[in-house]
PDB file of N, CA, C and O in Angstrom:
ATOM      1  N   MET A   1       0.853  -1.178   0.000  1.00  0.00           N
ATOM      2  CA  MET A   1       0.000   0.000   0.000  1.00  0.00           C
ATOM      3  C   MET A   1       0.893   1.233   0.000  1.00  0.00           C
ATOM      4  O   MET A   1       1.876   1.299   0.737  1.00  0.00           O
ATOM      5  N   GLN A   2       0.558   2.162  -0.795  1.00  0.00           N
ATOM      6  CA  GLN A   2       1.274   3.420  -0.868  1.00  0.00           C
ATOM      7  C   GLN A   2       0.687   4.411   0.118  1.00  0.00           C
ATOM      8  O   GLN A   2      -0.439   4.241   0.588  1.00  0.00           O
ATOM      9  N   LEU A   3       1.460   5.453   0.432  1.00  0.00           N
ATOM     10  CA  LEU A   3       0.997   6.480   1.352  1.00  0.00           C
ATOM     11  C   LEU A   3      -0.286   7.125   0.860  1.00  0.00           C
ATOM     12  O   LEU A   3      -1.154   7.467   1.663  1.00  0.00           O
ATOM     13  N   LYS A   4      -0.417   7.297  -0.446  1.00  0.00           N
ATOM     14  CA  LYS A   4      -1.630   7.919  -0.983  1.00  0.00           C
ATOM     15  C   LYS A   4      -2.877   7.104  -0.640  1.00  0.00           C
ATOM     16  O   LYS A   4      -3.981   7.647  -0.577  1.00  0.00           O
ATOM     17  N   ASP A   5      -2.697   5.798  -0.418  1.00  0.00           N
ATOM     18  CA  ASP A   5      -3.818   4.939  -0.072  1.00  0.00           C
ATOM     19  C   ASP A   5      -4.219   5.062   1.394  1.00  0.00           C
ATOM     20  O   ASP A   5      -5.285   4.592   1.793  1.00  0.00           O
ATOM     21  N   PHE A   6      -3.360   5.697   2.196  1.00  0.00           N
ATOM     22  CA  PHE A   6      -3.668   5.843   3.613  1.00  0.00           C
ATOM     23  C   PHE A   6      -4.978   6.566   3.825  1.00  0.00           C
ATOM     24  O   PHE A   6      -5.778   6.169   4.672  1.00  0.00           O
ATOM     25  N   ALA A   7      -5.208   7.618   3.070  1.00  0.00           N
ATOM     26  CA  ALA A   7      -6.434   8.402   3.250  1.00  0.00           C
ATOM     27  C   ALA A   7      -7.668   7.534   3.021  1.00  0.00           C
ATOM     28  O   ALA A   7      -8.624   7.598   3.794  1.00  0.00           O
ATOM     29  N   SER A   8      -7.652   6.735   1.979  1.00  0.00           N
ATOM     30  CA  SER A   8      -8.829   5.910   1.718  1.00  0.00           C
ATOM     31  C   SER A   8      -8.995   4.845   2.790  1.00  0.00           C
ATOM     32  O   SER A   8     -10.121   4.544   3.185  1.00  0.00           O
ATOM     33  N   GLU A   9      -7.891   4.265   3.271  1.00  0.00           N
ATOM     34  CA  GLU A   9      -7.980   3.280   4.348  1.00  0.00           C
ATOM     35  C   GLU A   9      -8.468   3.942   5.628  1.00  0.00           C
ATOM     36  O   GLU A   9      -9.299   3.389   6.349  1.00  0.00           O
ATOM     37  N   SER A  10      -7.947   5.126   5.900  1.00  0.00           N
ATOM     38  CA  SER A  10      -8.337   5.854   7.109  1.00  0.00           C
ATOM     39  C   SER A  10      -9.802   6.250   7.068  1.00  0.00           C
ATOM     40  O   SER A  10     -10.478   6.232   8.097  1.00  0.00           O
ATOM     41  N   GLU A  11     -10.296   6.602   5.906  1.00  0.00           N
ATOM     42  CA  GLU A  11     -11.693   6.996   5.776  1.00  0.00           C
ATOM     43  C   GLU A  11     -12.633   5.838   6.067  1.00  0.00           C
ATOM     44  O   GLU A  11     -13.795   6.051   6.415  1.00  0.00           O
ATOM     45  N   GLN A  12     -12.137   4.613   5.926  1.00  0.00           N
ATOM     46  CA  GLN A  12     -12.964   3.456   6.219  1.00  0.00           C
ATOM     47  C   GLN A  12     -13.297   3.369   7.699  1.00  0.00           C
ATOM     48  O   GLN A  12     -14.279   2.734   8.082  1.00  0.00           O
ATOM     49  N   LEU A  13     -12.479   4.008   8.532  1.00  0.00           N
ATOM     50  CA  LEU A  13     -12.751   4.039   9.961  1.00  0.00           C
ATOM     51  C   LEU A  13     -13.742   5.158  10.231  1.00  0.00           C
ATOM     52  O   LEU A  13     -13.362   6.248  10.657  1.00  0.00           O
ATOM     53  N   ASN A  14     -14.975   4.889   9.989  1.00  0.00           N
ATOM     54  CA  ASN A  14     -16.025   5.881  10.169  1.00  0.00           C
ATOM     55  C   ASN A  14     -16.234   6.104  11.658  1.00  0.00           C
ATOM     56  O   ASN A  14     -16.709   5.219  12.370  1.00  0.00           O
ATOM     57  N   ASP A  15     -15.872   7.301  12.123  1.00  0.00           N
ATOM     58  CA  ASP A  15     -15.956   7.606  13.544  1.00  0.00           C
ATOM     59  C   ASP A  15     -17.384   7.536  14.066  1.00  0.00           C
ATOM     60  O   ASP A  15     -17.591   7.371  15.268  1.00  0.00           O
ATOM     61  N   GLU A  16     -18.348   7.655  13.203  1.00  0.00           N
ATOM     62  CA  GLU A  16     -19.742   7.650  13.646  1.00  0.00           C
ATOM     63  C   GLU A  16     -20.335   6.238  13.658  1.00  0.00           C
ATOM     64  O   GLU A  16     -21.391   6.012  14.248  1.00  0.00           O
ATOM     65  N   LYS A  17     -19.667   5.307  13.017  1.00  0.00           N
ATOM     66  CA  LYS A  17     -20.176   3.932  12.973  1.00  0.00           C
ATOM     67  C   LYS A  17     -19.704   3.195  14.219  1.00  0.00           C
ATOM     68  O   LYS A  17     -18.508   2.958  14.392  1.00  0.00           O
ATOM     69  N   ARG A  18     -20.622   2.843  15.064  1.00  0.00           N
ATOM     70  CA  ARG A  18     -20.301   2.186  16.320  1.00  0.00           C
ATOM     71  C   ARG A  18     -20.003   0.705  16.075  1.00  0.00           C
ATOM     72  O   ARG A  18     -20.768   0.018  15.397  1.00  0.00           O
ATOM     73  N   PRO A  19     -18.891   0.218  16.629  1.00  0.00           N
ATOM     74  CA  PRO A  19     -18.576  -1.209  16.505  1.00  0.00           C
ATOM     75  C   PRO A  19     -19.542  -2.054  17.334  1.00  0.00           C
ATOM     76  O   PRO A  19     -20.285  -1.520  18.157  1.00  0.00           O
ATOM     77  N   PRO A  20     -19.533  -3.351  17.122  1.00  0.00           N
ATOM     78  CA  PRO A  20     -20.427  -4.226  17.889  1.00  0.00           C
ATOM     79  C   PRO A  20     -20.205  -4.100  19.395  1.00  0.00           C
ATOM     80  O   PRO A  20     -19.073  -3.962  19.857  1.00  0.00           O
ATOM     81  N   SER A  21     -21.278  -4.149  20.135  1.00  0.00           N
ATOM     82  CA  SER A  21     -21.221  -4.029  21.584  1.00  0.00           C
ATOM     83  C   SER A  21     -20.386  -5.154  22.189  1.00  0.00           C
ATOM     84  O   SER A  21     -20.528  -6.318  21.814  1.00  0.00           O
ATOM     85  N   GLY A  22     -19.521  -4.794  23.122  1.00  0.00           N
ATOM     86  CA  GLY A  22     -18.702  -5.782  23.809  1.00  0.00           C
ATOM     87  C   GLY A  22     -17.453  -6.202  23.062  1.00  0.00           C
ATOM     88  O   GLY A  22     -16.680  -7.019  23.563  1.00  0.00           O
ATOM     89  N   SER A  23     -17.243  -5.661  21.878  1.00  0.00           N
ATOM     90  CA  SER A  23     -16.074  -6.055  21.082  1.00  0.00           C
ATOM     91  C   SER A  23     -14.844  -5.247  21.493  1.00  0.00           C
ATOM     92  O   SER A  23     -14.951  -4.192  22.119  1.00  0.00           O
ATOM     93  N   ALA A  24     -13.686  -5.764  21.128  1.00  0.00           N
ATOM     94  CA  ALA A  24     -12.443  -5.030  21.376  1.00  0.00           C
ATOM     95  C   ALA A  24     -12.456  -3.705  20.614  1.00  0.00           C
ATOM     96  O   ALA A  24     -11.942  -2.698  21.100  1.00  0.00           O
ATOM     97  N   ALA A  25     -13.040  -3.714  19.432  1.00  0.00           N
ATOM     98  CA  ALA A  25     -13.133  -2.483  18.637  1.00  0.00           C
ATOM     99  C   ALA A  25     -13.963  -1.433  19.365  1.00  0.00           C
ATOM    100  O   ALA A  25     -13.663  -0.242  19.283  1.00  0.00           O
ATOM    101  N   GLU A  26     -15.000  -1.861  20.072  1.00  0.00           N
ATOM    102  CA  GLU A  26     -15.824  -0.904  20.800  1.00  0.00           C
ATOM    103  C   GLU A  26     -15.021  -0.216  21.908  1.00  0.00           C
ATOM    104  O   GLU A  26     -15.210   0.974  22.160  1.00  0.00           O
ATOM    105  N   ILE A  27     -14.146  -0.944  22.556  1.00  0.00           N
ATOM    106  CA  ILE A  27     -13.314  -0.365  23.613  1.00  0.00           C
ATOM    107  C   ILE A  27     -12.407   0.718  23.028  1.00  0.00           C
ATOM    108  O   ILE A  27     -12.258   1.792  23.611  1.00  0.00           O
ATOM    109  N   LYS A  28     -11.810   0.433  21.886  1.00  0.00           N
ATOM    110  CA  LYS A  28     -10.937   1.416  21.222  1.00  0.00           C
ATOM    111  C   LYS A  28     -11.743   2.619  20.747  1.00  0.00           C
ATOM    112  O   LYS A  28     -11.313   3.764  20.888  1.00  0.00           O
ATOM    113  N   TYR A  29     -12.902   2.350  20.190  1.00  0.00           N
ATOM    114  CA  TYR A  29     -13.796   3.403  19.719  1.00  0.00           C
ATOM    115  C   TYR A  29     -14.184   4.330  20.879  1.00  0.00           C
ATOM    116  O   TYR A  29     -14.122   5.553  20.752  1.00  0.00           O
ATOM    117  N   GLU A  30     -14.580   3.743  21.994  1.00  0.00           N
ATOM    118  CA  GLU A  30     -14.991   4.531  23.162  1.00  0.00           C
ATOM    119  C   GLU A  30     -13.821   5.336  23.714  1.00  0.00           C
ATOM    120  O   GLU A  30     -14.005   6.469  24.160  1.00  0.00           O
ATOM    121  N   ALA A  31     -12.630   4.765  23.689  1.00  0.00           N
ATOM    122  CA  ALA A  31     -11.446   5.497  24.151  1.00  0.00           C
ATOM    123  C   ALA A  31     -11.226   6.731  23.291  1.00  0.00           C
ATOM    124  O   ALA A  31     -10.945   7.813  23.806  1.00  0.00           O
ATOM    125  N   TYR A  32     -11.354   6.566  21.985  1.00  0.00           N
ATOM    126  CA  TYR A  32     -11.177   7.712  21.079  1.00  0.00           C
ATOM    127  C   TYR A  32     -12.274   8.749  21.293  1.00  0.00           C
ATOM    128  O   TYR A  32     -11.997   9.946  21.382  1.00  0.00           O
ATOM    129  N   LYS A  33     -13.516   8.287  21.374  1.00  0.00           N
ATOM    130  CA  LYS A  33     -14.639   9.213  21.534  1.00  0.00           C
ATOM    131  C   LYS A  33     -14.587   9.975  22.855  1.00  0.00           C
ATOM    132  O   LYS A  33     -15.132  11.074  22.954  1.00  0.00           O
ATOM    133  N   SER A  34     -13.943   9.409  23.863  1.00  0.00           N
ATOM    134  CA  SER A  34     -13.885  10.060  25.172  1.00  0.00           C
ATOM    135  C   SER A  34     -12.891  11.218  25.222  1.00  0.00           C
ATOM    136  O   SER A  34     -12.911  12.012  26.162  1.00  0.00           O
ATOM    137  N   LEU A  35     -12.024  11.318  24.217  1.00  0.00           N
ATOM    138  CA  LEU A  35     -11.029  12.386  24.198  1.00  0.00           C
ATOM    139  C   LEU A  35     -11.678  13.721  23.840  1.00  0.00           C
ATOM    140  O   LEU A  35     -12.681  13.769  23.129  1.00  0.00           O
ATOM    141  N   ASP A  36     -11.086  14.802  24.345  1.00  0.00           N
ATOM    142  CA  ASP A  36     -11.555  16.123  23.926  1.00  0.00           C
ATOM    143  C   ASP A  36     -11.022  16.392  22.508  1.00  0.00           C
ATOM    144  O   ASP A  36     -10.259  15.592  21.967  1.00  0.00           O
ATOM    145  N   GLU A  37     -11.420  17.493  21.930  1.00  0.00           N
ATOM    146  CA  GLU A  37     -11.040  17.782  20.532  1.00  0.00           C
ATOM    147  C   GLU A  37      -9.526  17.852  20.348  1.00  0.00           C
ATOM    148  O   GLU A  37      -9.007  17.371  19.341  1.00  0.00           O
ATOM    149  N   ASP A  38      -8.813  18.441  21.301  1.00  0.00           N
ATOM    150  CA  ASP A  38      -7.351  18.490  21.198  1.00  0.00           C
ATOM    151  C   ASP A  38      -6.753  17.089  21.237  1.00  0.00           C
ATOM    152  O   ASP A  38      -5.821  16.785  20.494  1.00  0.00           O
ATOM    153  N   GLY A  39      -7.287  16.248  22.097  1.00  0.00           N
ATOM    154  CA  GLY A  39      -6.816  14.871  22.182  1.00  0.00           C
ATOM    155  C   GLY A  39      -7.059  14.114  20.895  1.00  0.00           C
ATOM    156  O   GLY A  39      -6.191  13.375  20.431  1.00  0.00           O
ATOM    157  N   LYS A  40      -8.239  14.291  20.312  1.00  0.00           N
ATOM    158  CA  LYS A  40      -8.556  13.634  19.033  1.00  0.00           C
ATOM    159  C   LYS A  40      -7.628  14.123  17.934  1.00  0.00           C
ATOM    160  O   LYS A  40      -7.167  13.331  17.113  1.00  0.00           O
ATOM    161  N   GLN A  41      -7.349  15.423  17.912  1.00  0.00           N
ATOM    162  CA  GLN A  41      -6.443  15.962  16.894  1.00  0.00           C
ATOM    163  C   GLN A  41      -5.045  15.383  17.062  1.00  0.00           C
ATOM    164  O   GLN A  41      -4.384  15.050  16.079  1.00  0.00           O
ATOM    165  N   PHE A  42      -4.591  15.264  18.318  1.00  0.00           N
ATOM    166  CA  PHE A  42      -3.282  14.674  18.583  1.00  0.00           C
ATOM    167  C   PHE A  42      -3.229  13.238  18.080  1.00  0.00           C
ATOM    168  O   PHE A  42      -2.284  12.857  17.390  1.00  0.00           O
ATOM    169  N   ILE A  43      -4.231  12.441  18.419  1.00  0.00           N
ATOM    170  CA  ILE A  43      -4.268  11.032  18.003  1.00  0.00           C
ATOM    171  C   ILE A  43      -4.375  10.923  16.486  1.00  0.00           C
ATOM    172  O   ILE A  43      -3.697  10.091  15.882  1.00  0.00           O
ATOM    173  N   ASP A  44      -5.209  11.743  15.862  1.00  0.00           N
ATOM    174  CA  ASP A  44      -5.333  11.727  14.400  1.00  0.00           C
ATOM    175  C   ASP A  44      -3.997  12.034  13.735  1.00  0.00           C
ATOM    176  O   ASP A  44      -3.594  11.356  12.789  1.00  0.00           O
ATOM    177  N   GLN A  45      -3.314  13.062  14.237  1.00  0.00           N
ATOM    178  CA  GLN A  45      -2.018  13.455  13.673  1.00  0.00           C
ATOM    179  C   GLN A  45      -0.979  12.358  13.895  1.00  0.00           C
ATOM    180  O   GLN A  45      -0.207  12.035  12.993  1.00  0.00           O
ATOM    181  N   LEU A  46      -0.965  11.794  15.087  1.00  0.00           N
ATOM    182  CA  LEU A  46      -0.007  10.741  15.384  1.00  0.00           C
ATOM    183  C   LEU A  46      -0.258   9.511  14.512  1.00  0.00           C
ATOM    184  O   LEU A  46       0.691   8.907  14.013  1.00  0.00           O
ATOM    185  N   ALA A  47      -1.513   9.138  14.324  1.00  0.00           N
ATOM    186  CA  ALA A  47      -1.839   8.005  13.453  1.00  0.00           C
ATOM    187  C   ALA A  47      -1.357   8.277  12.030  1.00  0.00           C
ATOM    188  O   ALA A  47      -0.827   7.384  11.369  1.00  0.00           O
ATOM    189  N   TYR A  48      -1.539   9.492  11.568  1.00  0.00           N
ATOM    190  CA  TYR A  48      -1.064   9.854  10.231  1.00  0.00           C
ATOM    191  C   TYR A  48       0.466   9.744  10.152  1.00  0.00           C
ATOM    192  O   TYR A  48       1.006   9.165   9.209  1.00  0.00           O
ATOM    193  N   GLU A  49       1.153  10.306  11.154  1.00  0.00           N
ATOM    194  CA  GLU A  49       2.618  10.282  11.146  1.00  0.00           C
ATOM    195  C   GLU A  49       3.147   8.845  11.204  1.00  0.00           C
ATOM    196  O   GLU A  49       4.091   8.504  10.491  1.00  0.00           O
ATOM    197  N   ILE A  50       2.550   8.015  12.037  1.00  0.00           N
ATOM    198  CA  ILE A  50       2.964   6.613  12.120  1.00  0.00           C
ATOM    199  C   ILE A  50       2.732   5.924  10.778  1.00  0.00           C
ATOM    200  O   ILE A  50       3.563   5.128  10.340  1.00  0.00           O
ATOM    201  N   SER A  51       1.629   6.218  10.132  1.00  0.00           N
ATOM    202  CA  SER A  51       1.332   5.629   8.818  1.00  0.00           C
ATOM    203  C   SER A  51       2.357   6.051   7.778  1.00  0.00           C
ATOM    204  O   SER A  51       2.808   5.231   6.979  1.00  0.00           O
ATOM    205  N   VAL A  52       2.726   7.320   7.786  1.00  0.00           N
ATOM    206  CA  VAL A  52       3.744   7.804   6.847  1.00  0.00           C
ATOM    207  C   VAL A  52       5.055   7.066   7.074  1.00  0.00           C
ATOM    208  O   VAL A  52       5.678   6.582   6.129  1.00  0.00           O
ATOM    209  N   ILE A  53       5.465   6.984   8.327  1.00  0.00           N
ATOM    210  CA  ILE A  53       6.720   6.293   8.645  1.00  0.00           C
ATOM    211  C   ILE A  53       6.635   4.825   8.241  1.00  0.00           C
ATOM    212  O   ILE A  53       7.571   4.288   7.648  1.00  0.00           O
ATOM    213  N   PHE A  54       5.524   4.179   8.558  1.00  0.00           N
ATOM    214  CA  PHE A  54       5.349   2.767   8.215  1.00  0.00           C
ATOM    215  C   PHE A  54       5.474   2.541   6.712  1.00  0.00           C
ATOM    216  O   PHE A  54       6.206   1.649   6.284  1.00  0.00           O
ATOM    217  N   TYR A  55       4.778   3.326   5.915  1.00  0.00           N
ATOM    218  CA  TYR A  55       4.781   3.106   4.463  1.00  0.00           C
ATOM    219  C   TYR A  55       6.068   3.570   3.788  1.00  0.00           C
ATOM    220  O   TYR A  55       6.405   3.104   2.700  1.00  0.00           O
ATOM    221  N   GLU A  56       6.792   4.493   4.437  1.00  0.00           N
ATOM    222  CA  GLU A  56       8.031   4.972   3.826  1.00  0.00           C
ATOM    223  C   GLU A  56       9.264   4.203   4.294  1.00  0.00           C
ATOM    224  O   GLU A  56      10.192   3.997   3.512  1.00  0.00           O
ATOM    225  N   THR A  57       9.287   3.769   5.574  1.00  0.00           N
ATOM    226  CA  THR A  57      10.507   3.146   6.096  1.00  0.00           C
ATOM    227  C   THR A  57      10.295   1.783   6.719  1.00  0.00           C
ATOM    228  O   THR A  57      11.263   1.050   6.920  1.00  0.00           O
ATOM    229  N   GLY A  58       9.077   1.423   7.027  1.00  0.00           N
ATOM    230  CA  GLY A  58       8.825   0.096   7.579  1.00  0.00           C
ATOM    231  C   GLY A  58       8.369   0.100   9.027  1.00  0.00           C
ATOM    232  O   GLY A  58       8.290   1.143   9.676  1.00  0.00           O
ATOM    233  N   ILE A  59       8.075  -1.081   9.505  1.00  0.00           N
ATOM    234  CA  ILE A  59       7.458  -1.244  10.815  1.00  0.00           C
ATOM    235  C   ILE A  59       8.401  -0.897  11.962  1.00  0.00           C
ATOM    236  O   ILE A  59       7.952  -0.354  12.972  1.00  0.00           O
ATOM    237  N   ASP A  60       9.678  -1.190  11.840  1.00  0.00           N
ATOM    238  CA  ASP A  60      10.586  -0.938  12.961  1.00  0.00           C
ATOM    239  C   ASP A  60      10.631   0.536  13.338  1.00  0.00           C
ATOM    240  O   ASP A  60      10.537   0.881  14.516  1.00  0.00           O
ATOM    241  N   LYS A  61      10.773   1.393  12.358  1.00  0.00           N
ATOM    242  CA  LYS A  61      10.796   2.840  12.632  1.00  0.00           C
ATOM    243  C   LYS A  61       9.437   3.327  13.130  1.00  0.00           C
ATOM    244  O   LYS A  61       9.366   4.203  13.992  1.00  0.00           O
ATOM    245  N   ALA A  62       8.371   2.765  12.593  1.00  0.00           N
ATOM    246  CA  ALA A  62       7.025   3.150  13.031  1.00  0.00           C
ATOM    247  C   ALA A  62       6.807   2.769  14.493  1.00  0.00           C
ATOM    248  O   ALA A  62       6.244   3.550  15.259  1.00  0.00           O
ATOM    249  N   LYS A  63       7.247   1.572  14.883  1.00  0.00           N
ATOM    250  CA  LYS A  63       7.137   1.139  16.278  1.00  0.00           C
ATOM    251  C   LYS A  63       7.933   2.063  17.193  1.00  0.00           C
ATOM    252  O   LYS A  63       7.446   2.493  18.239  1.00  0.00           O
ATOM    253  N   GLU A  64       9.147   2.358  16.790  1.00  0.00           N
ATOM    254  CA  GLU A  64      10.011   3.233  17.583  1.00  0.00           C
ATOM    255  C   GLU A  64       9.364   4.605  17.773  1.00  0.00           C
ATOM    256  O   GLU A  64       9.358   5.150  18.876  1.00  0.00           O
ATOM    257  N   TYR A  65       8.830   5.146  16.705  1.00  0.00           N
ATOM    258  CA  TYR A  65       8.191   6.463  16.776  1.00  0.00           C
ATOM    259  C   TYR A  65       6.959   6.429  17.685  1.00  0.00           C
ATOM    260  O   TYR A  65       6.743   7.345  18.480  1.00  0.00           O
ATOM    261  N   MET A  66       6.162   5.382  17.566  1.00  0.00           N
ATOM    262  CA  MET A  66       4.974   5.273  18.406  1.00  0.00           C
ATOM    263  C   MET A  66       5.365   5.159  19.875  1.00  0.00           C
ATOM    264  O   MET A  66       4.767   5.813  20.729  1.00  0.00           O
ATOM    265  N   GLN A  67       6.357   4.340  20.171  1.00  0.00           N
ATOM    266  CA  GLN A  67       6.784   4.170  21.555  1.00  0.00           C
ATOM    267  C   GLN A  67       7.296   5.475  22.138  1.00  0.00           C
ATOM    268  O   GLN A  67       6.992   5.799  23.286  1.00  0.00           O
ATOM    269  N   GLU A  68       8.066   6.226  21.366  1.00  0.00           N
ATOM    270  CA  GLU A  68       8.571   7.514  21.834  1.00  0.00           C
ATOM    271  C   GLU A  68       7.430   8.506  22.046  1.00  0.00           C
ATOM    272  O   GLU A  68       7.432   9.259  23.020  1.00  0.00           O
ATOM    273  N   SER A  69       6.477   8.506  21.153  1.00  0.00           N
ATOM    274  CA  SER A  69       5.378   9.466  21.211  1.00  0.00           C
ATOM    275  C   SER A  69       4.378   9.151  22.315  1.00  0.00           C
ATOM    276  O   SER A  69       3.734  10.056  22.846  1.00  0.00           O
ATOM    277  N   MET A  70       4.246   7.884  22.663  1.00  0.00           N
ATOM    278  CA  MET A  70       3.216   7.470  23.614  1.00  0.00           C
ATOM    279  C   MET A  70       3.785   7.003  24.957  1.00  0.00           C
ATOM    280  O   MET A  70       3.044   6.460  25.776  1.00  0.00           O
ATOM    281  N   GLN A  71       5.072   7.202  25.197  1.00  0.00           N
ATOM    282  CA  GLN A  71       5.711   6.606  26.369  1.00  0.00           C
ATOM    283  C   GLN A  71       5.119   7.035  27.702  1.00  0.00           C
ATOM    284  O   GLN A  71       5.132   6.245  28.645  1.00  0.00           O
ATOM    285  N   ASN A  72       4.611   8.229  27.818  1.00  0.00           N
ATOM    286  CA  ASN A  72       4.041   8.697  29.084  1.00  0.00           C
ATOM    287  C   ASN A  72       2.525   8.822  29.025  1.00  0.00           C
ATOM    288  O   ASN A  72       1.921   9.496  29.859  1.00  0.00           O
ATOM    289  N   SER A  73       1.923   8.185  28.058  1.00  0.00           N
ATOM    290  CA  SER A  73       0.481   8.306  27.869  1.00  0.00           C
ATOM    291  C   SER A  73      -0.272   7.237  28.659  1.00  0.00           C
ATOM    292  O   SER A  73       0.245   6.154  28.934  1.00  0.00           O
ATOM    293  N   GLU A  74      -1.484   7.571  29.004  1.00  0.00           N
ATOM    294  CA  GLU A  74      -2.356   6.601  29.661  1.00  0.00           C
ATOM    295  C   GLU A  74      -2.794   5.555  28.636  1.00  0.00           C
ATOM    296  O   GLU A  74      -2.764   5.796  27.429  1.00  0.00           O
ATOM    297  N   HIS A  75      -3.195   4.404  29.136  1.00  0.00           N
ATOM    298  CA  HIS A  75      -3.604   3.291  28.270  1.00  0.00           C
ATOM    299  C   HIS A  75      -4.757   3.693  27.342  1.00  0.00           C
ATOM    300  O   HIS A  75      -4.826   3.237  26.200  1.00  0.00           O
ATOM    301  N   GLU A  76      -5.648   4.536  27.828  1.00  0.00           N
ATOM    302  CA  GLU A  76      -6.787   4.977  27.010  1.00  0.00           C
ATOM    303  C   GLU A  76      -6.322   5.650  25.724  1.00  0.00           C
ATOM    304  O   GLU A  76      -6.945   5.485  24.675  1.00  0.00           O
ATOM    305  N   TRP A  77      -5.235   6.402  25.801  1.00  0.00           N
ATOM    306  CA  TRP A  77      -4.703   7.074  24.606  1.00  0.00           C
ATOM    307  C   TRP A  77      -4.171   6.058  23.605  1.00  0.00           C
ATOM    308  O   TRP A  77      -4.328   6.232  22.397  1.00  0.00           O
ATOM    309  N   THR A  78      -3.544   5.004  24.101  1.00  0.00           N
ATOM    310  CA  THR A  78      -3.048   3.956  23.211  1.00  0.00           C
ATOM    311  C   THR A  78      -4.214   3.257  22.522  1.00  0.00           C
ATOM    312  O   THR A  78      -4.153   2.970  21.326  1.00  0.00           O
ATOM    313  N   LEU A  79      -5.266   2.986  23.271  1.00  0.00           N
ATOM    314  CA  LEU A  79      -6.457   2.378  22.666  1.00  0.00           C
ATOM    315  C   LEU A  79      -7.040   3.280  21.579  1.00  0.00           C
ATOM    316  O   LEU A  79      -7.428   2.807  20.511  1.00  0.00           O
ATOM    317  N   ALA A  80      -7.098   4.572  21.858  1.00  0.00           N
ATOM    318  CA  ALA A  80      -7.619   5.528  20.875  1.00  0.00           C
ATOM    319  C   ALA A  80      -6.760   5.525  19.613  1.00  0.00           C
ATOM    320  O   ALA A  80      -7.282   5.586  18.500  1.00  0.00           O
ATOM    321  N   LEU A  81      -5.453   5.454  19.791  1.00  0.00           N
ATOM    322  CA  LEU A  81      -4.551   5.410  18.636  1.00  0.00           C
ATOM    323  C   LEU A  81      -4.801   4.146  17.816  1.00  0.00           C
ATOM    324  O   LEU A  81      -4.814   4.204  16.587  1.00  0.00           O
ATOM    325  N   TRP A  82      -4.999   3.006  18.477  1.00  0.00           N
ATOM    326  CA  TRP A  82      -5.269   1.765  17.764  1.00  0.00           C
ATOM    327  C   TRP A  82      -6.553   1.867  16.957  1.00  0.00           C
ATOM    328  O   TRP A  82      -6.666   1.264  15.889  1.00  0.00           O
ATOM    329  N   TRP A  83      -7.515   2.622  17.457  1.00  0.00           N
ATOM    330  CA  TRP A  83      -8.761   2.817  16.711  1.00  0.00           C
ATOM    331  C   TRP A  83      -8.491   3.535  15.395  1.00  0.00           C
ATOM    332  O   TRP A  83      -9.140   3.253  14.389  1.00  0.00           O
ATOM    333  N   LYS A  84      -7.535   4.463  15.397  1.00  0.00           N
ATOM    334  CA  LYS A  84      -7.282   5.287  14.219  1.00  0.00           C
ATOM    335  C   LYS A  84      -6.275   4.690  13.233  1.00  0.00           C
ATOM    336  O   LYS A  84      -6.225   5.109  12.077  1.00  0.00           O
ATOM    337  N   LEU A  85      -5.476   3.720  13.676  1.00  0.00           N
ATOM    338  CA  LEU A  85      -4.508   3.113  12.765  1.00  0.00           C
ATOM    339  C   LEU A  85      -5.196   2.116  11.842  1.00  0.00           C
ATOM    340  O   LEU A  85      -6.146   1.439  12.236  1.00  0.00           O
ATOM    341  N   GLY A  86      -4.712   2.036  10.625  1.00  0.00           N
ATOM    342  CA  GLY A  86      -5.262   1.085   9.662  1.00  0.00           C
ATOM    343  C   GLY A  86      -4.948  -0.348  10.044  1.00  0.00           C
ATOM    344  O   GLY A  86      -4.001  -0.608  10.786  1.00  0.00           O
ATOM    345  N   SER A  87      -5.733  -1.263   9.542  1.00  0.00           N
ATOM    346  CA  SER A  87      -5.577  -2.672   9.916  1.00  0.00           C
ATOM    347  C   SER A  87      -4.229  -3.255   9.514  1.00  0.00           C
ATOM    348  O   SER A  87      -3.685  -4.090  10.237  1.00  0.00           O
ATOM    349  N   LYS A  88      -3.684  -2.839   8.387  1.00  0.00           N
ATOM    350  CA  LYS A  88      -2.376  -3.364   7.963  1.00  0.00           C
ATOM    351  C   LYS A  88      -1.277  -2.947   8.919  1.00  0.00           C
ATOM    352  O   LYS A  88      -0.345  -3.708   9.180  1.00  0.00           O
ATOM    353  N   ILE A  89      -1.388  -1.741   9.439  1.00  0.00           N
ATOM    354  CA  ILE A  89      -0.375  -1.269  10.388  1.00  0.00           C
ATOM    355  C   ILE A  89      -0.548  -1.993  11.721  1.00  0.00           C
ATOM    356  O   ILE A  89       0.435  -2.426  12.322  1.00  0.00           O
ATOM    357  N   ARG A  90      -1.782  -2.126  12.184  1.00  0.00           N
ATOM    358  CA  ARG A  90      -2.024  -2.838  13.448  1.00  0.00           C
ATOM    359  C   ARG A  90      -1.519  -4.282  13.356  1.00  0.00           C
ATOM    360  O   ARG A  90      -0.920  -4.792  14.303  1.00  0.00           O
ATOM    361  N   THR A  91      -1.755  -4.928  12.236  1.00  0.00           N
ATOM    362  CA  THR A  91      -1.296  -6.301  12.044  1.00  0.00           C
ATOM    363  C   THR A  91       0.226  -6.366  12.085  1.00  0.00           C
ATOM    364  O   THR A  91       0.794  -7.261  12.711  1.00  0.00           O
ATOM    365  N   ALA A  92       0.886  -5.427  11.424  1.00  0.00           N
ATOM    366  CA  ALA A  92       2.348  -5.402  11.403  1.00  0.00           C
ATOM    367  C   ALA A  92       2.908  -5.166  12.809  1.00  0.00           C
ATOM    368  O   ALA A  92       3.945  -5.729  13.161  1.00  0.00           O
ATOM    369  N   PHE A  93       2.243  -4.354  13.602  1.00  0.00           N
ATOM    370  CA  PHE A  93       2.683  -4.095  14.974  1.00  0.00           C
ATOM    371  C   PHE A  93       2.609  -5.364  15.817  1.00  0.00           C
ATOM    372  O   PHE A  93       3.416  -5.544  16.729  1.00  0.00           O
ATOM    373  N   LYS A  94       1.675  -6.224  15.535  1.00  0.00           N
ATOM    374  CA  LYS A  94       1.461  -7.438  16.342  1.00  0.00           C
ATOM    375  C   LYS A  94       2.477  -8.543  16.022  1.00  0.00           C
ATOM    376  O   LYS A  94       2.659  -9.471  16.810  1.00  0.00           O
ATOM    377  N   LYS A  95       3.123  -8.440  14.887  1.00  0.00           N
ATOM    378  CA  LYS A  95       4.077  -9.491  14.477  1.00  0.00           C
ATOM    379  C   LYS A  95       5.402  -9.335  15.197  1.00  0.00           C
ATOM    380  O   LYS A  95       6.320 -10.125  14.979  1.00  0.00           O
TER     381      LYS A  95
END
């Protein structure tokens, strides 16, 4: 996937579409929705930056950047970030 495809993948994460009740996705969705506007902007920007790094340099640099950016964050912020990252990036992080 190219960086230009990030926007279309990201758009698939419809913030208004609620995931199934009780699912792991719902927990991430609720974490994101609970943030104030500044928090959402931070997470949106960070998800974009991680995606750029991932598609340009690979998973190792993306992981490093995420860890540095989120090192002092509460778990809720990490969940919110996972809600905004595309599935290919989340899968690569798990490997």
